[in-house]
KOLLUMTOR-623831 format. One record per residue: residue in one letter; x, y, z of N, C-alpha, C, CB in turn. Coordinates in steps of 0.02 Angstrom, whole numbers, plus 50000, padded with zeros to 5 digits. Glycine has a CB too. Example, Ala and Ser with C-alpha at 12.3 -4.5 7.8 and 13.67 -1.06 7.14 Angstrom:
2
a506604971650390506154977550390506604983550390505654977650452
s506424988850354506844994750357506455000250394507044997050286
This chain:
556
m523195099145374522785097945435522505104645458523195094445492
a521865104645474521545110845495521825113045562520775110045499
k521835119645573522105122445635521615127745662522805125645624
d521455127345728520985132045759521375138145783520595128845817
y521115143945766521405150145790520955153145844521505155245732
p521245157545886520845160245941520195163445920521245165345978
a520175166245862519565169745840519115165245799519755175745799
s519265158845797518855154345755518175153245787519215147645745
p517655151745747516965150445773516945144645823516485149045715
k517335139445814517315133645860517545135545930517765127945832
a518065139645935518315141846000517795146246035518965145745993
q517465150545997516955154846027516375150646054516685159845975
q516195145346018515645140946042515835137546108515475135645988
l516455135346113516675132146175516645137046234517385129446167
q516865143246222516855148246275516145149746297517205154646252
e515695150346248514985151746265514685146046306514575152946200
s514855139846286514585134046323514825134046395514795127546288
k515455135646406515725135946473515385141346514516475137146472
k515265147146483514935152646518514225150746538514915158946474
q513875147246494513185145246509513165140246568512855142046446
r513635135446567513655130746622513805134146688514175125246608
l514285138746687514475142446747513895146646773515085146846733
t513545149846726512965153946745512425149646776512685157846685
y512305143846746511795139146772511955136946843511725133046726
i512605135246854512815133046920512735138546971513545130646918
l512925144746952512875150346998512145151847015513195156546967
v511705151446965510995152946977510695147647025510595153046911
v510825141247011510555135947053510825136447124510725129047024
s511475137847130511775138547197511475144347235512535139447191
s511375149947199511075155847231510375154447255511075161747182
l509985150947214509305149247234509295144747296508925145847177
c509745139747296509785135147353509945139047417510305129647341
i510455143447412510655147347471510085151847493511275151547455
a509755154947445509205159547461508645156047497508935162947398
f508445150147471507895146447503508105143847572507675140647459
y508725141847579508965139447644508945145047696509685136747638
v509195150947676509195156747721508485158647739509555162647689
l508035158647688507335160447700507015155547750506935160547634
g507125149047739506835144047784507105144747855506975137047759
a507765145847860508065146747926507795152947961508825147047921
w507695158347921507435164547949506725163547975507445170247897
q506305160047937505615158747958505595154548021505225155347902
n506065150048028506065145448086506345148648149506455139148069
t506705154248141507015157348200506715164048218507745158148188
t506235166548180505945173048195505255172448224505925177248133
l505095166448252504465165848288504515170148351504305158448306
p503965172548378503995176848437504345173348495503295178848458
k504765177048528505145174348585504675172748643505695179148607
p504715166748672504295165148729504535168848791504295157648742
v504065169948837504215173448899503985169148957503885180448901
g504425168349008504225164749069503985157749055503685168449104
n503405155949084503145149149079502825147749013502665147949134
s502765152648969502435151548905502935149648851502045157648883
a503455145948870503995144348824503765140548763504515140348859
v503255136548768503025132648711502415135848679502865125548732
i501975138548719501315140148694501275146748657500835140248750
t501815150648653501775156748614501995155748542502195162048646
r502095149648521502265148348452501635148048409502655141848445
v501705146048346501155146348300500555142648327501355143448233
d499975145848326499355142948351499015139148295498885148348380
c498905132648306498605128448255497895126548272499015122248244
d497585130048318496925128148342496385129948292496775131348409
p496025125148264495505126748217494905130148249495275120648182
a494875129948316494305133048349494455140048374494075128648406
k495005142948351495215149448377494715154948364495875151348347
t494355154348309493895159748289493225159248323493795159648215
q493135154048366492495153448400492395159248449492445146748436
s491785160848462491635166648503491755165548577490925168548494
s491895159248596491995157648667492625160648695491995150248677
g493085163148654493695166248678494235161148689493575169948741
s494795163248718495375158948727495555158448800495965161448687
v495985153648814496225152848882496725158348897496545145748893
p496615162448948497045168148960497775166348967496825171649022
s497935160748996498625158949010499005156648948498665153749062
f498655156048892498985153348833499395158548795498475150248787
g499325164848811499685169948774499335171548709500395167648760
t499665175448666499355177748603499695174448544499395185348597
a499315171348501499595168248441499705173548388499125162648414
t500175172448343500355177648295500195175748223501075179048300
s499925169948211499765168048142499085164948139500295163248115
d498815164348078498145161748069498095154548090497935162447997
a497495152548111497375145648131497435141048070496695144848163
l497705135148082497765130348028497225125048036498465127048028
d496935123147981496385118347983496635111547960495795120647939
f496645106748008496865100047992496285095247978497295097348048
e495685097447990495125092847995495005088447934494525096548009
a495165090647875494985087047814495485081747794494885091747757
h496005080847832496565076847807496745070847850497165081147801
h496325068847898496515063447943496275056747918496235064748012
q496725051847923496555045047903496595040147962497015042747847
l496895042348018497015037748074496375036248111497535040748122
t496275029748125495695027648164495935026048235495345021548132
i495615029148284495795028048354495235024248389495945034748390
n495425020148437494945015948472494495020248517495295010548514
d494035023648487493555027648524492945028848481493855034248548
t492365028348510491755029148471491375035448488491305023148481
d491685039648533491305045348558491615052048537491265045048632
t491975052348481492305058448463491895062748414492975056948433
s491305060748399490895064548353490735071348383490245060748337
s490785076548341490655083348365489925084448382490875088348313
t489495079848361488775080748374488595078348444488375076948323
l489055074748479488895072248545488915077848597489385066648565
q488525077148649488475082348700489055081848749487805081848737
q489115086948791489625086848843489505081248892489655093648879
f490045078948923489975073848975489625077149035490665070948996
p489145073649065488795076549123489245076449185488145072749136
a489065080449234489415080249298489145074549340489335087049335
c489595071049375489375065849421489055069149483489985061349443
a488695065249520488395067649582488935069249634487895062449610
l488755073349683489245075549733489555069749771488905080249782
n489175064249781489455058649818490025055149781488905053649834
f490145057049718490725054449680491335059049687490535053749606
s491285064249727491815069249730492505066249746491645074549781
e492515060949787493145057749805493195050649777493225057649881
y492845049549723492825042849692493505040949665492295042649636
t493735035049685494375032349660494215025549630494915031849717
p494205024849564493925018849532494185012249559494065019049460
c494835011549567495115005149587495195004349662495785004149554
e494985009449700495025009149773494345010549804495555014149799
d493825008149771493145009349794492975004749853492635008249737
r492765007649909492645003649969492054998849960492515008250029
t491545001049923490964996749912491164990449874490405000449874
r491564991149822491794985449784492274981149826492144987749719
g492684984449867493164980849908492854976049957493584985649945
r492234977349978491904973050026491754966049998491254976150049
r491794965349932491664958749902492254954049912491524959549828
f492834956649933493444952649935493634950750006494014956549902
d494084945950010494304943150073494644948450117494784937250061
r494514948150181494824952850227495514950450250494374953950288
a495664944050240496314941350259496864944850219496344933650248
m497404946650252497974950050221497764956550186498314945450172
l497204959450209496964965850183496834965850108497454971350200
v496644960050081496504959650010495954964549990496304952449991
y495464965450034494904969850018495124977250011494364969350071
r495724978850035495974985750029496464986549972496294987850094
e496584981249935497024981649877496634984549818497324974749859
r496984985249761496654987849701496174982749672497194989649648
h495554984949660495054980849626494684985549578494554977449678
c494874985149515494624990049466493944987949439495124990849409
p493534992749419492864991149393492894987849325492444997449390
g492414983449312492354980649246492004985549199491964974049248
k491954983649136491644988049087490944990149107491624984549019
d490574985549137489884987049156489834991549217489504980549169
e490394992649252490394996949312490705003749299490764993549368
q491005004749241491345011049227490835016649220491765010449164
i491035022549244490605028349238490905033149187490515031949307
r490485036649152490715041649103490395048349119490545039449030
c490605050949176490405057649196491005061049227489795057449245
l490965067549236491525071449261491485071949337491535078549229
i492025069849371492045069949444492085077249467492645065749472
p491615079649508491625086749528492095087949586490925089049546
a492385093949588492725096149648492205097949700493205102249633
p492365097449764491865099049816491675106449813492135097349885
p491065108149835490855115249835491345119649874490145115949865
g491485125449848491945130049882492675128549873491795130049954
y492835124149826493535122249813493945128449797493585117049755
q494555128749826495005134349814495685131749789495095138549878
t496025135949752496695134149729497155132949789496985139649683
p497505127249791497935125749849498465131049859498275118949840
f498715131449920499255136049936499885134049896499405136050012
k500305138949883500925137549847501425134449896501205144049816
w501865130349867502405127449907502905132949924502755121649868
p503185133249984503155128250037502585129250087503805128050074
r502165134550078501625135550127501135129750126501245142150112
s501055126450068500585120850065500805115050109500515118449993
r501435114750126501665109450172501325110050240502435109750181
d501155116150259500875117450325500135119150326501255123050357
y499845120850266499145122950265498795120050204499095130550265
a498145118850212497705116850156497005119450171497695109050146
w496635120950118495955123450127495495117750150495685126550062
f495085119250200494615114250226494125112050172494235116950286
n493875116650131493385114850080493655109950028493135121150045
n494315109850020494615105249971494625098049996495325107449954
i494655097150062494635090450093494165090850153495365087950114
p493525091250143493065092650199492965086850247492395094750171
h493495085150285493455079650333493805081750398493785073150305
k493425082050452493705083850517493905077750559493205088050556
e493695071850536493785065850577494505064850599493535059750540
l494965065750552495665064350568495935069250620496095064650504
s495715075550616495945080550665495695079050735495725087550643
i495125075650740494845073850805495185067550833494075072750800
e495225062350791495505055950814496255056350828495365050550763
k496605060750791497335061150798497545067650833497675060650730
a497075070750870497225077250901497825076850947496625079750939
v497875071450987498415070851036499085070051000498295064851082
q499075066850942499695065450906499925071250862499605059250862
n499525076650860499735082750826499835081850751500365085250857
w499435077550720499485076650647499215082750610499095070350626
i498605084750629498235089550589497755093350635497855086050531
q497665099750621497205103950660496775108050613497605108550708
v496165109650636495715113950597495755120950626494975111250598
e495915125850583495945132850603495515136950556496685135450603
g494885138050575494425141850533494285138150469494715148650518
d494445141250412494315138150346494915134350320494115143450296
k495405132950364496015129550342496175123650387496605134450341
f496555118950359496895113850399497605116350411496895106850362
r497875114950469498575116250482498915109650499498675121450540
f499505108650471499885102550482500505104250525500105099150414
p500475103150590501035105050634501665100950622500825104350706
g501605095350585502185091250573502285085850624502795095450571
g501795084950668501855079750718501675072850691501415081350777
g501795067850731501635061050713501615056650774502135058250662
t501385050650766501325046150824501985045250860501065039350801
m502525044450822503175043250853503635049350849503505037350820
f503395055050826503805061050828503405067050854504095062650758
p503265066950920502875072350951503225079150947502745070751023
r503895079250939504255085650932504235088250861504985084750954
g503905084450816503855086650747504295082450701504035093950741
a504095082350637504455078150588505165080650578504085078150522
d505275087250580505945089850569506435087350622505925097550569
a506225087650685506655085250739506765077750734506355086950808
y506245074150714506295066850705506805065150650505605063850687
i506785068950595507265067850540507965069650562507065071950478
d508035074850604508695076450632508975070650673508645082750676
d508535067250710508755061450749509005055850703508175058850793
i508665054850647508885049750598509565051750569508365048850542
n509625058250554510245060750522510855059850567510165068050503
k510745059550632511295058350679511535051150676511085060150750
l511105046750650511275039550648511515037350580510665035450668
i511205039950527511445038750458511395045450421511015033150421
s511865046750376511885053250343511315053950292512565054250309
l510955059450299510425061050250510625067050207509775062650287
s511245069250213511445075450179512025074650130511635080550230
d512275068550121512845067650077512655065650006513315062450106
g512015065449991511795063749923511725056449908512255066749874
k511915052149956511865044949944511145042449949512305041149993
i510735045949987510025044249993509615049549956509805043750068
r509285047449904508865051949865508135049749864509125052449793
t508015043149857507325040649853507155036749916507235036249790
a506545037849941506325034450001505595032449993506415038950064
i505385027450030504685025350030504445025150103504595018449995
d503865028050115503575028450182502955024150184503415035850201
t502985018750221502425014050224501945016050279502675006750235
g501295016550262500795018550311500925025650334500805013950371
c500895030450287501185037050295500775042050335501325039850230
g500135040650350499715045650382499615051550335500035048050447
v499775057650358499705063550315500375065450283499425069550355
a500865060950286501505061550249501945067250273501365062350176
s501945068750338502385074050363503125072150356502225075650436
w503275065650364503975063450356504215065050286504035055850370
g503825063250235504015064750167504025072150152503545061350119
a503565075950183503525083150171504155086750195502915086150206
y504415084750252505005088050280505655085350252505005087550355
l505635079650219506245077150186506395081050122506175069650169
l505885084150092505985087550028506515093050033505325090550005
k506535096550088507025101950094507735099250102506855106550153
r507795092750113508445089450117508625085850053508455084550176
n508265087449999508385084349933508275076849934509085085949910
i507815074549975507615067449975506885067149955507735064150045
l506745063149905506065062549878505755056149905506065062549800
a505235056949945504905051149976504235049849943504805052250052
m504115043549926503455041349903503085038449962503515036149844
s502535041749980502145039650039501545035650016501925045650081
f501375030450053500755026850036500405024450100500905020849990
a499755024250095499335021950150498675019550120499215027550204
p498325015050154497695012550127497135017650137497505005950160
r496605016650099495995020550110495635017250169495535020850046
d495535020950223495255017850283494715022150313495805016650335
t494615021550378494065025250411494185032750409493995022950483
h494795034950396494945042050391494905044450318495635043550420
e494495041150278494485042450206495175040650178494305050050190
a495395043950126496045042650097496545047550128496045043150019
q496955045150174497425049650207497905052850157497825045850259
v498065049250103498525052150055498225058250020498725046850003
q497565059150024497265065149996497535071350030496485064850002
f497645070950095497955076450131498675077550107497935075250208
a499025071950097499725072450074499755075950006500045065550069
l499335073949959499345076949893499145084249895498875073049846
e498665085949938498455092949944499035097149971497845093549990
r499465094050010500055097550037500615098149985500315093850099
g500555094549930501085094649880501615089349890501405101349879
v501435083849923501905078449938501705072349896501905076750014
p502185069149861502015063149821501725057649865502645060549785
a501165054749843500845049449883500365045549840500475052449944
i500255039249857499765035049823499375031149875500105030349772
i498755029249857498375024749899498665017749888497605024949882
g498835014449942499135007749935499165004150001499825008249905
v499274997749998499304993650058499754987650045498594991350080
m500064985150096500444978950090499964973250104501064978750138
g499744969950050499264964550056499534958150027498614966550022
k499234955949971499454949749939499894951049878498854945649919
h499924957349854500284958749793500874963349805499814961949742
r501354962949759501944967149764501764974549760502444965349710
l502184978749789502114985849779502284987449707502574989849829
p501984992649678502064993949606502724997249587501494998249582
y503284994349608503934997049592504404991349573504225001049653
p504894992849530505384987649512505854986449570505784989749450
s506264981349564506754979949617507284985349619507084972949605
r507594985949678508144990749688507954997849669508754988549648
a507365000149692507105006649672507225012149724506365006149659
f507305010349788507335015349841507975014749882506725014849887
d508215020549906508805020749949508625019650022509175027349940
m507995020850039507805020550110507055018950114507955027350146
a506875014750163506175013150177506045014850250506015005650162
h505425016850265505275019450332504595017050355505295027150332
c504555015250418503915013350450503905016450519503825005650453
s503435021050530503345023950596502655021850621503415031750594
r502645016750662502025013850689501525012750632501725018450743
c501755009450580501335008350521500885002250527501775007650459
l500944998450582500494992850597500534987250546499784995350602
i501094986450513501194980950465501524975150503501634983250404
p501254969050498501544963350534502184960850500501034957550539
w502734964250512503354962850476503604955650485503894967650498
y503464952750542503714945950555503234940650531503844945150630
g502634942550510502134937650492502234934650423501454940750495
y501884929150410501884925750344502594924150321501534930250291
d503004921750368503704919850353504104925850327503724914250301
g503964931750353504354937650333504164940350265505074936050334
l503554938950242503334940750175503414948250161502604938750165
y503194952450207503184959650195503874962750199502714963050244
l504284960250245504964962750249505374960450188505304960450314
a505214954650161505534952350099505354956850041505334945050083
e504754959750042504554964449989504934970949996503794965749991
v505044973250057505464979150067506164977850042505474981150142
d506424971850055507084969950030507114970249954507264962850055
r506584968149921506564968149847506644975149819505914965049822
i506304980049849506304986849820506874991249847505644990149834
l507244988849897507814992649922508434991549878507974990749995
r508814996849867509454996149832509954992549877509725003049810
p510464989349847511004986749888511314992349930511544983349843
g511384991149994511634996350039511095000950066512145000450004
g510464999750047509915003950070509725002650142509315003050025
y509345007350171509175006950242508425005750253509395013350278
w508275002050307507585001450330507555004250401507344993950329
i507105009150411507035012550475506365010650507507085020250467
l506385008450569505775006550605505745010350671505764998950618
s505165013550682505025016650747504325014750768505115024350745
g504185014850832503535012450856503605005250878503005013150801
p503045002250899503074995350925503424990650877502364992850940
p503884986550900504074985350970504704989150992504184978050982
i504954993750950505584997050966505525001351029505815001450907
n506015000651073506035004151138505445002151182506035011751127
w505294995651181504714993151218504794993851293504594985951201
k505404994051318505504994851390505235001451415506244994251407
t505245006451372504995013151391504255013851378505375018451353
h504005011051322503335012551299502815007051311503355014051227
h502995001451342502524995851345501874997551380502854989951379
k501895001851430501275003651465500825007951420501435007451530
g501135012751386500735016951341500435013051284501165022551313
w500785007751262500525003551208500034998251234501105000251171
e499974997851300499524993051332499674985851310498794994851316
r500324984251312500544977551295501064975351346500834977251223
t501134968851353501614966251402502324966651375501444959051421
k502804966651421503504966751400503684960451361503964967351462
d503444954751384503604948451349503334948551278503324942551388
d502724950951269502424951051203502824955451155501704953651207
l503024961351178503404965951136504104963351123503434972851169
k504414960251173505084957551163505074951851111505374954851229
q504574947651115504504942151066504404944950995503914937651084
e504014950250990503904953350924504554956050896503384958850928
q504944959550938505574962250913506064956750894505884966950965
d506084951450934506524945850917506344942750850506484940450972
k505704942250836505484939450771505694943950714504714938450771
i505614950550723505824955250670506584954850660505624962450688
e506964954450715507694953850709507884947550670508014953650780
n507544942050682507684935750647507524936250573507294930050679
v506964939350556506784940150485507294944450450506074943250478
a507494950050482507994954450452508654950750440508114960550497
r508854946650488509474942850480509404937650425509674939450546
s508814934650419508704929650367508714932750297508044926050378
l508624939350293508674942850229509384945150215508204948950229
c509844943250260510554945050255510684952350271510804943450185
w510214955550306510304962550327510764962950388509624965850342
n511044968850397511444970350457511094975750497512164972450438
k511064974850562510774980150604511304985450616510514977250671
v511144991650596511614997150602511615000050672511455002650551
v511015001550698510975004850763510265004350790511195012150757
e510205004350855509565005450889509685010450944509254998750917
k509345016150939509445021450987508775024851000509975026550963
g508575025051062507935028151079507365024651044507945035551061
d506965028451008506385025650973506535023350902505825030750971
l507165023550882507355021850813507775015550810507735027750782
s507635011550760508055005750745508165005550669507714999050770
i508795004550648508975004950578509354998750556509385011350564
w509134995750501509474990150469509724992250401509004983950464
q510244988750376510514990150310510544983850268511224993250315
k510294984350207510344978850159511064978450134509854979850099
p511344972450126512044971850104512154974450033512274964650109
k512774976250017512934978649950512904972949899513624981849949
n513004966949923512984961049878512814954949921513664960049840
h512744949349887512534943249922513094938049927511934940149886
l513714940249929514264935449934514234931449999514934939049929
e514024934750053513994931250118513314928150131514164936150174
c512834929650089512154927350102512084919650102511684930250049
p512414915950057512344908650060512524905650127512774905450006
d513044908450160513234905850226512694907350278513904908950248
i512394913350273511864915250320511254910750311511664922650311
k511104909050248510514904950233510584897750258510364904950159
k511194895750274511284889050304510964888850373512034887250309
t510954894650407510644895050473509914897150468511024900050517
y509784902150427509094904750419508824902350351509074912550423
k508494896650351508274893650288507644896850260508154886250298
i507254900250303506644903550281506714911050295506014900550318
p506554915350246506334913750178506904911450134505984919750147
h506744907350085507254904650040507434909849986506994898150007
i507954908349948508144912649892507654911549835508884911249869
c507404917049805506934916449749507274912749691506684923449726
k506894908749656507174904749601507164908549535506774898249594
s506684906949493506674909749424506164915349418506534904249373
d506184920049463505694925449462506004931849433505434926849534
n505584935949401505804942449377505684947549433505414944549312
p506214949949465506114954349523505814961149505506774955449557
d505844962949441505564969449420504824968949403505944972049361
a504554963049397503834962249381503434963749445503674955049354
a503024968949442502674971049503501924971849494502964977449528
w501694972749432500994974349422500564968049431500884977249351
y500164967949484499724962349501500124955849508499184961549448
k500724956349533501144950549546501094948749620501884951949526
q500914942549635500824940549704501484940349742500474933749708
l501454942249805502044941949848502264934749859501914945449914
e502914933949868503184927349884503694928249939503504923849821
a503664924149990504124924550046504794921550026503844920950109
c505184925549990505854923349969506304929449962505824919349902
v506954928149965507444933549960507624934649887508084931850002
t507524940849863507684942449794508434942349784507384949349774
p508704938049741509434937749732509694943949697509624931449692
l510284946149718510604951849688511054949549631511004955949740
p511194953949582511664952149529512344950149557511754958049480
e512684945749522513314943049547513864948449546513534937049506
v514334947749591514904952349595515554948249599514844957149657
s516114951649591516764948149591517134948949657517194950749535
n516934953949698517274954749763516794957749814517894959249755
q517004957649877516564959649932516394967049930516904958049998
g516824971249902516704978449901516274980849844517344982049900
e516134976449796515754978449736515004978749752515884973549678
v514684983949725513954984749734513604980649681513744992249731
a513164976249702512804971949654512384976249606512344966949692
g512464974749542512094978549491512404985149473511404979649515
g512934987149509513254993549495513034998949543513114995749424
a513495003149565513345008549612513045014549574513965010749651
v512565017749605512285023849576512675029849603511525024549593
e512685035249565513035041349586512655044749643513125046149527
d513015048849680512685052949731512265058349696513205056249778
w511745060549732511335065949706511695072649715510635066049741
p511675077249665511255077249605511575074349542511045084249590
q512215072049547512525069149488512135063249461513245067049504
r511785059849504511395053949484510895055549429511035050949544
a510615061549431510085063349383510345063549312509795070049402
f510995064649302511265065649235511765060249215511595072349230
t511815055049255512285049649241511895043549217512705047949304
v512185040049169511855033949143511775028949200512255030849084
p511155026849215511055022049269511395015349255510305020949281
p511615011849308511955005449298511545000349258512135002449365
r510885000249268510474995449232510514996549157509744995849255
i510525002949137510565004449065511265002949039510375011849051
k511775004649078512465003149057512554995649044512955005349111
r512234991549084512314984349080511814981049033512264981249148
g511424985148998510944982448949510374978648979511304978048902
m510164980449040509634976849074508934979549058509744977049149
i508904985349024508264988249006508164987448931508224995849027
p507694983348909507594982248837507464988748800507014977348825
g507824989748744507714995548703508075001848725506994996948700
l508455001448780508815007348805509565005748812508535009748872
d509975010348790510695009748801510965016648820511055006948737
a511615017048832511915023348854511825028948803512655022348869
k511875027248739511805032248687511105035248687511955029348618
k510595030948692509905033448693509775037548756509415027548689
f510075035448812509985039248874510265046348866510335035748933
d510865046948837511165053548827510755057748779511885052848802
e510505054648726510075058248679509455060848714509895053848619
d509155056548755508545058548791508695064048841508235052448826
k509265063648873509455068748922509525075548888510115066848958
k509845075648830509925081948793509255084648771510385080948733
l508805080148752508135082348731507765085548789507735076348703
w507825082448848507475085148906507795091548933507445079948961
e508425092548916508735098848934508445104648893509495098448924
k508175103048834507885108148790507165109548806507945106048718
r506785104648827506065105648838505775100448885505685105448772
v505185101648908504845097048953504295093548913504555100649015
a504275086948917503765083148880503655076548915503985082048806
y503155072948893503035066448922503365061148878502275065048929
y503545055548907503845050248868503345047848816504075044448913
k503585047148756503145046248698502675040348704503555045548637
r502905034948735502495028848735502165027648803502925022948716
t502095032848843501805031748909501095029248905501825038148950
i500685032448864499985030348855499885028648781499485035848878
p499785022348763499725020348693499055022348664499825012748685
i498955028848652498315031348629498115028348562498335038948623
a498595027548517498435025448449498385017848442498945028048401
e498465014248497498405007048493497725004748518498965003748534
n497574998448508496924995848527496864994148601496774989748486
r497414994948638497394993048708496984997848751498104992648735
c496975004148733496665009148776496135013048739497195013848805
d495605014748774495085019048746495265026148764494375017048774
i495355030248714495595037048726495125041048771495685040648660
t494475039848766494005043448809494105041548882493275041948787
d494205035148896494315033048965494955036248993494355025448969
i495475036648951496095039748973495985047048992496635039148918
l495635050648950495535057748962495065059049021495255061148900
l494565054849030494125055549088494505054249153493525050849082
e494975049549151495385048249210495855054049223495775041649202
m496135056949170496545062949179496145068549210496845065149111
d495525069349187495085074549215494955073249289494425074849176
r494875066949307494715065249377495285067249424494585057849384
i495905066149403496465067449449496735074549443497025062549434
l496515078349392496745085249386496335089749432496685087649313
r496675094549462496325099749500495985104549452496815103549547
p495465108149475495195113549434495745118449414494625117349471
e495755120349351496275124649321496945121149316496335131049362
g496945114549323497555110749310497685110249235497505103649341
t498295108649216498515108649146498705101649123499095113449136
a498525100049062498745093849031499135095648968498135089149013
i499705092348957500115093448898500185086748863500825096348917
i499975086448800499995080248762500365081648697499275077548747
r500865077448684501275078248624501165072248578502035078948642
d500965073448516500845067948469500755070948400500215063748490
t500575066648352500445069148285499775072848283500435063248234
v499685076748231499065080648224498455076148222499095084948160
d498525070348190497955065748185497695063848254498155059348147
v498155062148299497955060148366497695066148406498545056848403
l498045071748401497865077548442497185080448425498385082848436
t496995080348362496335082948345495785078448372496265083648269
k495915071848374495435067348405495385068848480495655059948394
v495965069848511495975071348583495615077948596496705071748608
q495745082948556495435089448567494675089148559495725094548518
a494435085048513493715084348505493385081748568493555079748446
i493745077448605493465074748667493525079848723493825068148686
t494095083348727494195088148781493685093848779494895091048779
k493435095348719492925100648714492285098648750492775102148641
r492185092048758491585089648792491695088648867491355083048761
m492295090348890492485089148960492585095648999493115085048964
r492345101248971492435107849003493175109649007492125107849074
w493555107548957494245109648952494305114848897494705103548937
e494785119248903494965123948850495655121948825494955131448875
s495725121548760496355118748733496565122148669496285111348722
r497195121448653497485123748590498005118748567497785130848597
i498085118248502498625114248473499165118948451498365109848414
m499775117748474500345122048460500855118348416500675124348526
d501285122348385501845119448348502345116248395502185124748305
h502705111348369503275108448403503785113848417503585102548361
e504175113148471504655118448487505195119248434504985116948553
d505285114148390505775114848337505505118448276506025107948316
g504865120248277504585124048222503995120648189505105125248170
p503665124048142503045121448112503135115548066502715126948075
f503755113948046503855108547998503915101748032504475109847957
n503945101648098503955095248133503255092348135504235096048205
p503165085948115502485083048113502165082348182502505076248080
e502575082148235502295081948303502045088848322502815079348353
k501485089048357501215095248384501105094348459500555097248349
i500915099648492500815099648564500115102248579501355103748601
l499735098448617499085100748639499135103048711498545095148632
m498965109348723498955112148790498225112848810499325119048794
a498035109848865497335110048887497305112048961496995103248875
v496805115948977496685118049046495995115949067496775125749054
k495955112449123495305110549152494995116749183495385104749204
t494415118749161494105124849186493865123849258493525126949142
y493775129449292493555129249362492805128149365493745135749400
w492605122949399491905121749415491875116849473491505119049353
t491345117049512491285112749571490585109749573491435116749636
a490495105249619489825102349630489365107749657489865096349679
d488725106849646488215111449670488165110749746487535110149636
a488235116449781488205116249854487535113749880488335123149882
s487005114449841486345112149863486305104549871485805114449814
e486775100949837486775093649843487005091249911487225090649789
q487305095749951487555093750016486985092650066488035099050043
h486405095250051485845094950099485355089450080485485101650103
């Protein structure tokens, strides 16, 4: 039988084969490690962002960078060559005006300076005046839409920075003196040279909004974090909401467009959240259980009318345990009836009707002191069936979706709360106190009440937002057939201030289409890499609306 010796040719062949395999493995492993290190180095050696330019100092992908028009100063300096995406797009977007051969959008006439498409007074006159339907939203049809750029008024100036903007605004930005004349006694607003000054006064708080809020704080706590969101109905110039901000309470103010133009325009110029709105025939545009507190200071809403329709709507949007604050007629009528030029009997009857409606909603009256009266919505509806045996109107809502609010007609009924097992349990789950509330999974998501969202997705989204600021991906369905991208961008242009910024995150296909339109809107823009690096298919478009105003000669 043959025998292999150490020096035999067969043994040498085996050793050589092993060496070759080992060498091959080492070479492949080395290459893998080298390429991994190289890729990681390229992804982490981008220039470090400074200050507010955290996103925009990354790789510049703007194909128009080499144009002679220059760049937006605030964008910082890009460090690599522009990338050209133009030849590779296959996506078709619902827009017919993105051709580079089309001219810039023209400027609208000066009389469009305060144009609000769905709150146009001329269009509103076509509708019924009952229940203020004519002051509700009535949007233009396709044949009424305009495709021009809404100009800022002549002499427009950059608003004051917060918190000075709470007290001052440039007159040229809101050139209306009417409100300062009509409300002079109430100390809402004053004209001082080229500025408006907001003393913080109001119809029912002559000592100022701060002192008025202190009075509320003596009755219910505004400082323990339990109240974070509030809604101010018929807000005037939103001084109540403006002064709540320093107490970590965020108030959404709304008022109709009326003889004083759009009062909320003053609120927005001050830096206070506000929308044009009215309590008419439709629900307010918020889901149920959205606010911790609602407020009416002589807001002139007939709370007892239409079988308690409007107070039932406040009940819908208040959280369990939330508060409703009322000041002005008829509260404290014994003191103010002469000033209000109404009889004692008339005012007493009005207050009795409001008290009855509040009780029929299963609310509890917390306190009435001076000019303030406060009610509280119950934490749950365990006792409500017994109350409804006495107060049959408004009835309990049947098979309605309480969160459906967009163009949903009001109904005089009590929105039922989720069921509970005991008297101390908060219907639908209790929310955390502020600021813990911002980072805690909301009860609706915990209970699976929001389609497509669960606790895991909430935590993932929270971590993502801790890393960067972005818009929710599906907020505006640009790539779908529902929306015309040009109309979306023109509306963004309308509501942006001169030198305001728009940030759009999407794929390159969508962003290049968007950028082609923004070039026709007097915007300056760049497409940037995703914050995770150039290999992410999502990019970021940063755009700045350039400064321009209406021609002053049009005023004459």
